[in-house]
C-alpha positions as CSV (number, residue, x, y, z in Angstrom):
1,M,0.0,0.0,0.0
2,P,1.5,3.4,-0.9
3,T,2.1,5.7,2.0
4,G,4.5,8.5,1.3
5,R,5.8,8.4,-2.3
6,P,3.5,9.1,-5.2
7,V,2.8,6.1,-7.5
8,L,2.2,6.6,-11.2
9,P,-0.6,4.7,-12.9
10,T,0.6,1.4,-14.5
11,G,2.3,2.0,-17.8
12,S,2.9,5.7,-17.1
13,T,6.2,7.5,-17.3
14,G,5.1,10.7,-15.8
15,K,6.0,12.8,-18.9
16,E,2.8,12.0,-20.8
17,N,0.9,13.0,-17.7
18,A,2.2,16.5,-17.4
19,G,-1.4,17.8,-17.8
20,F,-2.8,15.3,-15.3
21,M,-5.1,16.6,-12.6
22,V,-4.4,15.6,-9.0
23,I,-7.1,15.7,-6.4
24,L,-6.1,15.4,-2.8
25,G,-8.8,14.2,-0.4
26,I,-8.4,15.0,3.3
27,D,-10.1,13.3,6.2
28,A,-9.7,15.9,9.0
29,H,-9.4,15.2,12.7
30,K,-8.5,17.1,15.8
31,R,-4.8,15.9,15.9
32,T,-4.2,14.5,12.4
33,H,-5.2,15.1,8.7
34,T,-5.0,12.0,6.4
35,V,-4.4,12.9,2.7
36,V,-5.0,10.6,-0.3
37,A,-4.1,11.7,-3.8
38,I,-6.0,10.5,-6.8
39,D,-5.7,11.2,-10.6
40,G,-8.5,12.3,-12.9
41,N,-9.8,8.8,-13.2
42,G,-10.1,8.2,-9.5
43,R,-7.0,6.0,-9.2
44,R,-5.1,6.3,-6.0
45,L,-1.6,7.8,-6.3
46,A,-0.3,8.3,-2.7
47,S,-1.4,8.8,0.9
48,K,0.1,10.3,4.0
49,T,-0.9,11.6,7.4
50,F,0.1,15.1,8.7
51,G,-0.4,17.1,11.9
52,T,-2.8,20.0,12.3
53,T,-0.5,23.0,12.8
54,T,0.5,25.6,10.2
55,A,4.0,24.1,10.1
56,D,2.4,20.7,9.3
57,H,0.3,22.3,6.6
58,L,3.4,23.7,5.0
59,A,4.9,20.2,5.0
60,L,1.7,19.0,3.4
61,L,2.1,21.6,0.6
62,R,5.7,20.5,0.0
63,W,4.6,16.9,-0.2
64,A,1.8,17.8,-2.7
65,D,4.4,19.6,-4.8
66,H,6.2,16.3,-5.3
67,L,3.2,14.9,-7.0
68,D,4.4,16.5,-10.2
69,H,1.8,14.8,-12.5
70,A,-0.1,18.3,-12.4
71,G,0.8,21.9,-12.1
72,G,-0.4,23.9,-9.2
73,D,-3.3,25.3,-11.3
74,Q,-4.6,21.7,-11.9
75,R,-4.4,20.6,-8.3
76,R,-7.5,20.5,-6.3
77,W,-8.0,19.9,-2.6
78,A,-11.1,18.1,-1.3
79,V,-11.8,18.6,2.4
80,E,-14.5,16.9,4.4
81,D,-16.8,19.7,5.5
82,C,-16.1,19.7,9.3
83,R,-15.1,23.3,9.7
84,H,-14.5,23.1,13.4
85,L,-11.8,20.6,12.6
86,S,-10.6,21.9,9.2
87,R,-10.9,25.7,9.4
88,R,-7.2,26.2,10.1
89,L,-6.2,23.8,7.3
90,E,-8.6,25.6,4.8
91,R,-7.2,29.0,5.8
92,D,-3.6,27.9,5.3
93,L,-4.4,26.3,1.9
94,L,-6.3,29.3,0.6
95,A,-3.5,31.6,1.8
96,A,-1.2,29.6,-0.3
97,G,-3.4,30.1,-3.4
98,E,-4.8,26.6,-3.5
99,H,-8.2,25.6,-4.7
100,V,-10.3,23.9,-1.9
101,T,-13.6,22.2,-2.3
102,R,-15.8,21.3,0.7
103,V,-17.4,17.8,0.6
104,P,-20.5,17.2,2.9
105,P,-19.9,14.2,5.2
106,K,-23.1,12.4,4.0
107,L,-21.9,12.6,0.4
108,M,-18.5,11.2,1.5
109,A,-20.2,8.3,3.3
110,H,-22.3,7.5,0.2
111,V,-19.2,7.3,-2.0
112,R,-17.4,5.2,0.6
113,D,-20.4,2.7,0.7
114,S,-20.5,2.5,-3.1
115,A,-16.8,1.4,-3.3
116,R,-15.7,-2.1,-4.0
117,T,-13.7,-2.3,-0.8
118,F,-15.2,-2.5,2.7
119,G,-14.3,-1.1,6.0
120,K,-13.7,2.4,7.5
121,S,-10.4,4.1,8.2
122,D,-8.9,7.5,7.7
123,P,-7.3,6.6,4.3
124,I,-10.6,5.1,3.1
125,D,-12.5,8.2,4.1
126,A,-10.0,10.5,2.5
127,L,-10.2,8.5,-0.7
128,A,-14.0,8.8,-0.6
129,V,-13.7,12.6,-0.2
130,A,-11.5,12.8,-3.2
131,R,-13.7,10.7,-5.4
132,A,-16.8,12.7,-4.3
133,V,-15.3,15.8,-6.0
134,L,-14.9,13.8,-9.2
135,R,-18.4,12.6,-9.1
136,E,-19.9,16.0,-8.0
137,P,-17.9,18.8,-9.7
138,D,-20.2,21.6,-8.6
139,L,-19.6,21.3,-4.9
140,P,-19.1,24.6,-3.0
141,T,-15.6,25.9,-2.8
142,A,-14.0,27.1,0.4
143,R,-12.9,30.7,0.9
144,L,-11.5,32.9,3.7
145,D,-14.0,33.7,6.4
146,G,-15.8,37.1,6.1
147,P,-18.2,39.1,8.2
148,D,-20.9,36.4,7.7
149,R,-19.0,34.1,10.0
150,D,-18.9,36.8,12.7
151,V,-22.7,37.0,12.5
152,R,-22.9,33.2,12.8
153,L,-20.6,33.1,15.8
154,L,-22.6,35.8,17.6
155,G,-25.9,34.2,16.7
156,D,-24.8,30.7,17.8
157,H,-23.5,32.1,21.1
158,R,-26.8,33.9,21.7
159,D,-28.7,30.7,21.0
160,A,-26.6,28.9,23.5
161,L,-27.2,31.6,26.2
162,V,-30.9,31.5,25.5
163,A,-31.0,27.7,25.9
164,E,-29.0,28.0,29.2
165,R,-31.4,30.7,30.5
166,T,-34.3,28.4,29.6
167,R,-32.9,25.6,31.7
168,I,-32.4,28.0,34.6
169,I,-35.9,29.4,34.3
170,N,-37.4,25.9,34.5
171,R,-35.4,25.2,37.7
172,L,-36.3,28.6,39.2
173,R,-40.0,28.1,38.5
174,W,-40.0,24.9,40.6
175,H,-38.3,26.7,43.5
176,L,-40.8,29.6,43.3
177,H,-43.7,27.1,43.2
178,E,-42.4,25.4,46.4
179,L,-42.2,28.8,48.2
180,D,-45.6,29.9,47.1
181,P,-47.8,27.8,44.7
182,S,-49.5,30.9,43.5
183,W,-46.2,32.5,42.5
184,D,-46.1,31.9,38.8
185,P,-44.4,34.6,36.7
186,A,-46.0,35.2,33.3
187,P,-44.5,32.9,30.6
188,R,-43.0,35.7,28.5
189,S,-41.9,37.9,31.3
190,L,-38.6,36.3,32.2
191,D,-36.7,37.7,29.2
192,R,-36.5,41.1,30.9
193,V,-34.1,42.3,33.6
194,S,-36.8,44.1,35.5
195,A,-38.7,40.8,36.1
196,Y,-35.7,39.3,37.8
197,D,-35.3,42.4,40.0
198,K,-38.8,42.0,41.2
199,I,-38.3,38.3,42.0
200,A,-35.0,39.0,43.8
201,A,-36.8,41.8,45.9
202,R,-39.5,39.4,46.9
203,L,-37.0,36.7,47.8
204,R,-35.3,39.2,50.1
205,G,-38.6,40.1,51.6
206,D,-38.4,43.7,50.4
207,A,-41.6,43.5,48.3
208,V,-43.9,42.0,51.0
209,P,-42.3,41.8,54.5
210,G,-42.7,38.3,56.0
211,D,-43.8,36.9,52.6
212,I,-41.0,34.4,52.4
213,P,-40.3,32.3,55.6
214,D,-36.7,32.2,56.8
215,D,-36.5,28.8,58.5
216,A,-37.7,25.7,56.6
217,T,-37.2,27.2,53.2
218,A,-34.0,29.0,53.7
219,V,-32.0,26.8,51.4
220,V,-34.7,27.0,48.7
221,V,-34.6,30.8,49.0
222,R,-30.9,30.9,48.7
223,L,-30.8,28.6,45.6
224,A,-33.6,30.6,43.9
225,G,-31.7,33.8,44.6
226,R,-28.6,32.4,42.9
227,L,-30.7,31.2,39.9
228,V,-32.2,34.7,39.6
229,E,-28.7,36.3,39.6
230,H,-27.5,33.9,36.9
231,A,-30.6,34.3,34.7
232,R,-30.3,38.1,35.1
233,A,-26.7,38.1,34.0
234,L,-27.5,35.9,31.0
235,T,-30.4,38.2,30.0
236,V,-28.0,41.2,30.0
237,Q,-25.5,39.3,27.8
238,I,-28.3,38.2,25.5
239,N,-29.6,41.8,25.1
240,E,-26.0,43.0,24.3
241,L,-25.6,40.3,21.7
242,S,-29.0,41.2,20.1
243,T,-28.0,44.8,19.9
244,E,-24.7,43.9,18.2
245,L,-26.4,41.5,15.8
246,T,-28.9,44.2,14.9
247,E,-26.1,46.7,14.0
248,R,-24.2,44.1,12.0
249,V,-27.2,42.7,10.1
250,Q,-28.6,46.1,9.2
251,A,-25.2,47.0,7.7
252,L,-24.8,43.6,5.9
253,A,-28.2,42.7,4.6
254,P,-30.7,45.6,4.4
255,T,-32.5,44.0,1.4
256,L,-33.0,40.8,3.3
257,L,-34.4,42.7,6.3
258,A,-36.9,44.3,4.0
259,I,-38.6,40.9,3.3
260,P,-41.9,40.8,5.3
261,G,-41.5,38.4,8.3
262,C,-37.7,38.5,8.3
263,G,-36.5,39.9,11.6
264,V,-32.9,40.6,12.7
265,L,-32.4,37.2,14.4
266,T,-33.8,35.3,11.4
267,A,-31.7,37.3,9.0
268,A,-28.6,36.7,11.1
269,K,-29.3,32.9,10.9
270,I,-29.7,33.1,7.2
271,L,-26.5,35.1,6.7
272,G,-24.5,32.8,9.0
273,E,-25.7,29.5,7.6
274,T,-25.6,30.7,3.9
275,A,-21.9,31.7,4.4
276,G,-21.8,33.6,1.2
277,I,-24.5,33.5,-1.4
278,D,-22.0,33.9,-4.3
279,R,-20.8,30.3,-3.7
280,F,-24.1,29.0,-5.1
281,V,-24.4,28.8,-8.9
282,S,-28.2,29.4,-9.1
283,K,-31.3,29.9,-7.0
284,D,-32.1,26.2,-7.5
285,A,-28.7,25.2,-6.0
286,Y,-29.5,27.4,-3.0
287,A,-32.9,25.8,-2.7
288,R,-31.3,22.4,-2.7
289,H,-28.9,23.6,0.0
290,N,-31.7,24.8,2.3
291,G,-34.0,21.9,1.8
292,T,-36.9,23.7,0.0
293,A,-36.4,21.9,-3.3
294,P,-38.8,19.0,-3.5
295,L,-37.5,15.5,-4.0
296,P,-38.8,13.4,-7.0
297,V,-40.3,10.1,-5.8
298,W,-41.9,8.6,-8.9
299,S,-41.5,6.1,-11.7
300,S,-43.6,5.2,-14.7
301,N,-45.9,7.9,-16.0
302,K,-47.0,10.0,-13.0
303,A,-44.6,12.6,-11.7
304,R,-44.7,13.0,-7.9
305,H,-42.6,14.9,-5.5
306,R,-42.4,14.9,-1.7
307,L,-41.0,17.2,1.0
308,S,-37.3,17.2,1.4
309,R,-35.8,16.3,4.7
310,T,-32.3,17.0,3.5
311,G,-30.3,20.3,3.4
312,N,-29.3,22.8,6.1
313,R,-32.0,22.4,8.7
314,Q,-31.1,25.6,10.5
315,L,-31.5,27.6,7.2
316,N,-34.8,25.7,6.5
317,A,-36.1,26.6,9.9
318,A,-35.4,30.3,9.3
319,L,-37.3,30.2,6.0
320,H,-40.1,28.3,7.8
321,R,-40.4,31.1,10.4
322,I,-40.7,33.7,7.6
323,A,-43.3,31.5,5.8
324,L,-45.4,31.1,8.9
325,T,-45.4,34.8,9.5
326,Q,-46.3,35.7,6.0
327,A,-49.0,33.0,5.9
328,H,-50.8,34.7,8.8
329,W,-50.2,38.4,8.0
330,H,-49.0,39.0,4.5
331,P,-51.8,39.5,1.9
332,D,-49.9,38.1,-1.1
333,A,-48.8,35.0,0.8
334,K,-52.3,34.5,2.1
335,A,-53.8,34.8,-1.4
336,M,-51.2,32.3,-2.8
337,I,-52.0,29.7,-0.1
338,A,-55.7,30.2,-0.7
339,R,-55.3,29.6,-4.4
340,R,-53.2,26.4,-3.8
341,K,-55.8,25.0,-1.4
342,A,-58.5,25.8,-3.8
343,G,-56.5,23.8,-6.4
344,G,-56.4,20.7,-4.2
345,D,-53.2,21.2,-2.3
346,S,-53.1,20.6,1.5
347,G,-52.1,23.3,3.9
348,L,-48.6,21.7,4.3
349,E,-48.1,21.5,0.5
350,A,-49.1,25.1,0.1
351,L,-46.6,26.1,2.8
352,C,-43.8,24.2,1.1
353,I,-44.5,26.0,-2.1
354,L,-44.4,29.3,-0.2
355,K,-41.0,28.3,1.3
356,R,-39.6,27.5,-2.1
357,R,-40.6,30.9,-3.4
358,L,-39.2,32.5,-0.3
359,S,-35.9,30.7,-0.9
360,H,-35.8,32.3,-4.3
361,L,-36.6,35.7,-2.8
362,V,-33.9,35.4,-0.1
363,Y,-31.4,34.4,-2.9
364,R,-32.1,37.5,-4.8
365,A,-32.0,39.7,-1.7
366,L,-28.6,38.3,-0.6
367,L,-27.3,38.9,-4.1
368,A,-28.5,42.4,-4.0
369,D,-26.8,43.0,-0.6
370,L,-23.6,41.5,-2.0
371,Q,-23.3,44.1,-4.8
372,P,-22.3,47.0,-2.5
373,K,-19.6,44.8,-1.0
374,I,-18.2,44.0,-4.4
375,I,-18.2,47.7,-5.4
376,T,-16.5,48.7,-2.2
377,A,-13.9,46.0,-2.5
378,A,-13.2,47.0,-6.1
379,A,-12.8,50.7,-5.1
């Protein structure tokens, strides 16, 4: 089995392959990256494992230069799309002027399962990643991170803080119920700092003197107070992140925000999960990415399609929120859903059609918001 040195296809001298393309598939991990090189026909040329530091990536580039079947302009890198593991590798390769393609893990798994060999290992996965690029030439290419990633990081951090606050609120409600069964804060009131100030005042006995006993429930009062402090601090952080996201999204995507039903947080989710609308070749490719393109499920003479469960589910959920809002409040969306129902579609089918049209609308809005950035960069 080849490990470090490149192996030419049988009967090749190397000279007649001067225009040969080399694709390097990478199976990325926390401590190591395994690389397998293949030719334009999918035949394995070489494989090697490297570390994950910038110095290791430079060694990887030097090793790739020894695969002299192709020039640098004909060399392509295929990286399994696990950006928390491969982000530094992608950044170093792009800085060196390399062409990097991202391969979804599910696609890699399908290619691996369709191979004639069985088993799973880092070299097998890296080989499947490289062959996936041969089979699907229109996969998205990697690029250096821009402001969209900052929006995604801020949005994901805010979502994590909201989830943590929800867990704390659930525990706090049980403590408050134990202290006073009639003490039940309004469901949507615990996202405000003033609500926690009122709860803390009552726990201290400032609101109603003697309201909270001090003996049998002293531990419960103390724990509830700490939960209130924690939830209050989280609320302050969440509000600060919301303000920062509002400023960034208004600057990056004013056209997207103009879509009825698309608020700042939904727009931030769309920006972060899209990660650059210019990497999609068409609105249909974008619809496939966000899961709004229907899947064909038919044979013989009758064409049928069903709801897609694939694609980016976070992006799909953002479009779903816009669709639900428009279905209730927007006149054009309500009229379209009424027409589809009158034509025999169910409510879910009509909503799916609305989401597909919203996907096209979001695609055009993101393209429109991209134009000022291109003009600014060119200037």
